[in-house]
N, C-alpha and C positions, 0 to 999 in steps of 0.2 A: 795235508791232514784229512783223514777220513771224517766225513760229516754224517752224524746220525742224529736222531731226534731226542731232545731232552724236554721233558715236561717240568717246568719250574712249578707249575700248579697243574695237577692232573685230574682227569675225570674218568672214572671207571664205573660203568653201570653194571651191576650184578646183584643177585639176590643176597640178602643178609643171611649169614649162617647163624643158626641158633646158638652155637657156642662161641660166637665172635667176641673178642675182647671189647668190642665197641658196645656191648650190652649196657655199659655205664652211660651211654649217650642219652640225652634228655628226650623222652618221648613227648608226644603231643599232650598238652595240659599239665605237664610236670612242673615242679617248682624251679627255682632259679638255677641257671647254669653255674656250677661252682668252679671257679678258676684257681689254678695254682700258678704263681708267678715264679719263674726261674731267673734269678739275677736281680740284684738290688741296685742297679745303676739308674742313670737318668732316663733312658728310654722306658724302663720298667715303671718309673715314677709316672711318666706321662700316660702309659697304658692303664695303670691303676687308677689314675684320676679320671680317665674316660669311663672305666667300668663303674666307678663310684658315682658318676654322673647319671648313668642309665638306671632305670627302675630296679630296685632290689628284688622285685618279683621275677626279673629276667636274668640278672647277673649279680653274683656276689664273689668277693675274693676270699677264698677259704684258707689259703696258705701261701707262704713265700719261702723260697729256699735260696741260700747263697753258700758258697764254699767257706764263708766265714759266718759262724753262728751269731757273732756280735753284729755284723752287718744286717743279717736277716732279722734279728730282734729289733734293731733300730728302725728298719723299714716297716716292720709289723706295727711298732708303736706309733709311727707317724701316720699310718694309713688304717689303723684300727683293724688289723688282720689278726684273726684269732690264733693262728699257728705259725711258728717260725722254725725252719729247719736249717741245720748247719751242713747239710749234704743234699745233693740232688737225688740220691738214692732214696732217702727218707720220704721226700715228696712223691717220688714215683710209686712208693708203696702205700700212700695215703688213700684209703677207700673213699674219703670225702672230697676228693678232687676229681672233677669230671673231665677237665680239659686244661692243658698247660699252655701258657704263654712263655716263649723263650726269648729273653732279652739280653743275653750275654753276648760278648764280642764274637765275631765269626769263627776263629780257629777251632773252638771246642764244639761247634754246632753238630758235627757228625757224631761225636761221642754222646752228647746230651740228647739229641733227637733219637738216636738208636736206643738209649736207655729208656726213654719214655715210650717209644713205640713197642719195645719188647715187654713193657709193663702194661700195655693196653691203654695208654693215655693218648687221646687225640692231642695233636700239637699244632699251635699257631706259632710259627717261627719268624722272628724279625729278619728282614732281608739283610744280606743275601742268605739263601737257604744253606749253602755251604761255600767253601772257598774255591772249589774247582768243580769241573764237570764230573770227574770220577766220583767224588764224594756225594755229589747231588744224585747221581744214578744209584749209589748205594742206599741212601735213605729212601728214595722213591721205591726201589725194589723191596726194601724191608717193609715199608708201609703197605705195599701190595700183598706181600707174603703174610703179614700179620692181620691184614684187614682193618687197619687203623687210620683214621683221618689225619692228613698232613697238609698244611697250607702255609705258603710263604706269605709273609705280611706285606702287602702292597695296599696301604689303606685307601689310596685314591681310587682303586678299582671298584670299591663299594660305595663311593660318593655319588651324589645325584648328578654332578656334571659328567662323570664318565658314563653313567646310564643314558643321559641325554645325548652325549656325543655318539655313542653306538647307534642310537635310534636315528639320528640325523644322517649319519653316514649310510645306514641301511636304506633310508628313504631317498638318498641321492641328492641331498640339498646342495652339495658342492660338486656333483657329478662324479666322475671317476678320479680317485686319488692318484696324483702324480708325484707329489713330493711331501716329505715330512721333515721338518727342521726342528730339532730339539736342542736346547742349550741349558746347562746347569752348572753353576759355579759361584764360589765365594771364597775369599781368603781363608784358608783352613789348613795350609800345609804345616803350620806349627803344632797341630793337634796330633798326638800319638796315633789315634785311630785312623788318621789319614796317612801319616808319614812313616809309620813303622810296620814292617812286614809281620812281626809277631803279634800285632794287634789286628791283623787282617786288613792292613792299610792298602792304599792305592785308590785313586779316584774311580777307576773303572770297576773295581770290586765293591767298594763301599757304596757308591751312588749310581754306578752305571746301570744297575738293575732297574732303577726308576726310569731312566731314559729309554733303555731297550724295551721294557715292557710296554711303554706307550707306543713305540714304533710297531711292535708286534701286534698290539691291540688294534691299531689302525689298519695294519696290513692283513688282518684276519688270520694271523698265525702262519702266514706263508713263509717259506724258507727263502732267505736271500741267496741269490746265485753268486754274488761276489761280496766279499768283506775286505775292506782295507782300512788300516789304522796307523797312526803315528802319534808320538807323544813325547813328553819330557819326563825323564827319570831322575829321582833324587838320589842322594848318597846312600840311601838304604835299599835301593833297587826296586822301588815302587813308583808308579806313575802319579804325577801330580797335575798333569794336564794331558788330555787325550782328544784326538779328533777321529771320528769313525765315519766311513761312507759305506752304506749298504745298498746294493742294487738288487731289485726284485723283478720277477717276471712281469710282463705287461707294461713296460716302460715306466716303472715306478722306482723311486730312489728315496733314501733317508740319509740325513746328515745329523750326526750327534757331536756336540762340543761339550766337554766336561773339563772343569778346571778347579784346582784348589789354590791357584795363585792370584785370581782376580775375580771380581764380581761380574757375573753374567745375568741377563734378564730372567733366566729360569722359567721361560715360557715355551710354548710349542706352536708352530704353524703347520697346518694341514692344508695343502694346496690341491685343489681339484680342477677339473676342466670347466666348472661353472662358478667357482668361487673359493673362498678361503675361510677356514675356521681357525681362530687363535685361542688356544687354551692358556688362560692367564696364569701368571705366577701365584703360588708355586705350582708348576705343572704336575707334580707328583701328588698334590693334595689340593686341587683347584676348587675355588669357590665360584668361578665364573668363566664364561667363554664368550668371545665375540663371533657371531655368525652372520651370514648374509641376511637373515631375517631379524637380526637384532641381538641384544645381549641376553644371555641366559645366566641367571645368578641365583645361587642358593647359599646364603651365608652359613659358615660353620657354626655350630652351637658354642656358646660361651660356657666353658666348664666351670667358671668361677674360681679357678686356681691358676697360679702361674705355671707355665709350661716351659720345658727345656728346649724344645725343638719346634721349628716352624711347621705348622700344618698338622700337628699330632692330635688336634681336636678330631681329625678324621678317624681316629681309633674307635670312636663310637660307632661309625658305620661298619668298620672291620669286625668289631666284636658282635654286632648284630648279624652280620653275614655268617659268622661262624655258628652262631646259635641257629640260624635258619638252616644251614647245611646239616648240622647235627640232628635237628628235629626231623629233617627229611631224609635221614640216612637210609630208610628202607627203599626209597626210590633212587637215590643217588648215593651209592655206598661209599664212594670216595668223594673228593672235592671237585669243585667247579673251576671255572676260569682256566680252561686248557690253553696254555700258551705254547704254540707250536714253534719253538725255537730250536735251531740246530744245537746239538750238544757241544759242538766245537765253537759256538759263537763267542762266549767270553774267553775261551782258551785262545782262539785265533786272534781276537782283539788284543789280548795281553801279549801273545807272542809277537805280533806285529809291532807293538810298542817297545817291548823289551829287547827284541832281536832285530835290529834294522836290516 
């Protein structure tokens, strides 16, 4: 399979065009960033709770949209959102929405992201960005063409532990990185979002993004020279357990284990020539890490509300990062966090699993 470069999150520095559809983006000193929530499911609930935790001078939820108006109205009533729409098109046309959070299941991501980008709405999309590399390239190219912000939601990337991890790796606290070991798993194969292809299921697609992004983060976005994978496929043709080995230039290697059949520690080890850093569970939204110089810990904020998913308190960091990016749009026209992954990475992992 030919390997090319895919940017799951891309960074393009260029001058802002006067007629750019991103003119809606919040300028310095402006009022709150006005969010539109697409999808009335559980992950949207957690993201909305995070937005409501943040100062109303910085973030407000202006509207919610669902394909069911009843669902949208129920969501709006529960979260005191002023406007509810029964179609995504209506939210895309709302002039009082500055940025969109996309919390629907993965299969319609291409359609909904494209709708929002063509309407000039910046998009924060819950991972995975799309269900395959081809669709991912389509939305990235469209974002570039329209000059509109697009970001894949990896909340841990904006958390204090990740910032500190980058700094310690750059300072050489553990020397040269030689091995990254990431594991992620819990019994979940009974859930449709994991076990059914139509729901965007498969452990590699649903949660593999979180493991691969950490490896890419540590490896400075370098491309692996070799990718091998094997896994267990359920009756619906999606993987419920997968093991991946990535070999990188410079005598570096990464091992990823993912499972929906059993509980794994959900942490990560980064082994260097001078020591080891352990990113503690959950590694995709870590509150602490063990380092040669001691424990670094920054507890996540208590949102004061029950949450549906582990670690989604980290949405507060993600939302703040989006606001920072949009306020600095004249300097960084697109988004940050350029993850240099091969466009065939997920495809090659999936093919290795599905086709022995």
